[in-house]
N, C-alpha and C positions, 0 to 999 in steps of 0.2 A: 697746806692747801688740800692735800689728799685726805688728811684727817677730817677736815670740815665736810668734804664731799661724802666720805664714808658715814659720818654722823648724820648728815642730811638724808642719805639713803636709808639708814636704819630707822630714823624717825618717820620717814615716809612709809616704809615697808611694814612696820608694826601695826598701824591702824588698818592697812590694806589686808594684812593676814587675818585680822579679826573679822573683816567684812567677808573675806572669801572662804573662811572655814565653815563647814556645814554646822547647822544648829544641833542636829541630832545625828549621832553616828551609831549604826547598828553593828555591834561587834560580832564577827562571824564565829560560829562554834567550831571547835577543832574537828569534830566528827559529826556526821549527820545524825539528827535526833528529832523527835517530836516534842518532847517536853524537857525542861522548861524552854520557853522561847529564848532566842539569843538575847544577850543583854543589850540595853539601849543606853548610850551615854548622851547626856544633855550638856552641851557647852553653856547653855543659858543658866542652868541650875548651878553651874560652877563659875559663873560670871565674875565673882570677886577675885578669882585666881588670874594670874598673868600666864600667858601661853608658855613662857619659859619655865614655869614651875613644874610643868609636866613634860614638855617637849624640848629636846628629844631624850632626856635622861630617863624618865619613867616610862613614857610611851613614845615609840617611834611615830613619825607622822605618816603612817600608813595603817590600813586596817589589818588586824591579825587577831587570832584567838589566843586565849590563855585559860588556865584551869583554876578551880577553887584551891587546889593543892598549892599552886604557885602563889596565890594570894595569901594563903596561910603562912607562907614563907616571908610575907611582908613585901611582896612585889606587886606591880601594877596598881590596881585600885587601893590595895591595902597599904601602899606606901604612905597614903594620907589618911585613909579610913582605918586607923589603928586604935581608935577610942580616945586619942589625945588630940590630934589635929582635926580629925573628922569622926563622925559617928562610926563605931566599929562595925565591920561587915557582919560579924557574928550576931550583932543585935538587930540587924535589919531584916525586914520581911523579904522573901524572894522576889515579890512583885516590885520592890523598890528599883531593882535593876533589870529583872527579866520581864519587861513589859511586852504585852502582845503587840 
């Protein structure tokens, strides 16, 4: 009985999480600066992904900053944008992520 209740709760919570997640998330910079603008993540552009592909393993479900050096290590965005699963970060224009 408990197993069915848990399964029902999970099936109810997954669509609810998709509805309550913000469409665009502005990732805060680690240090104040004028340029480039902080990166902007679009859940809509990543709509083919399931939430659990990124949360909580790659990204915690809170806003935090990270550096290009960390992405060069294959962390954060580069976990998928490695040139195989997604377009490599090194081949993208700055404006692809750093949108004003």
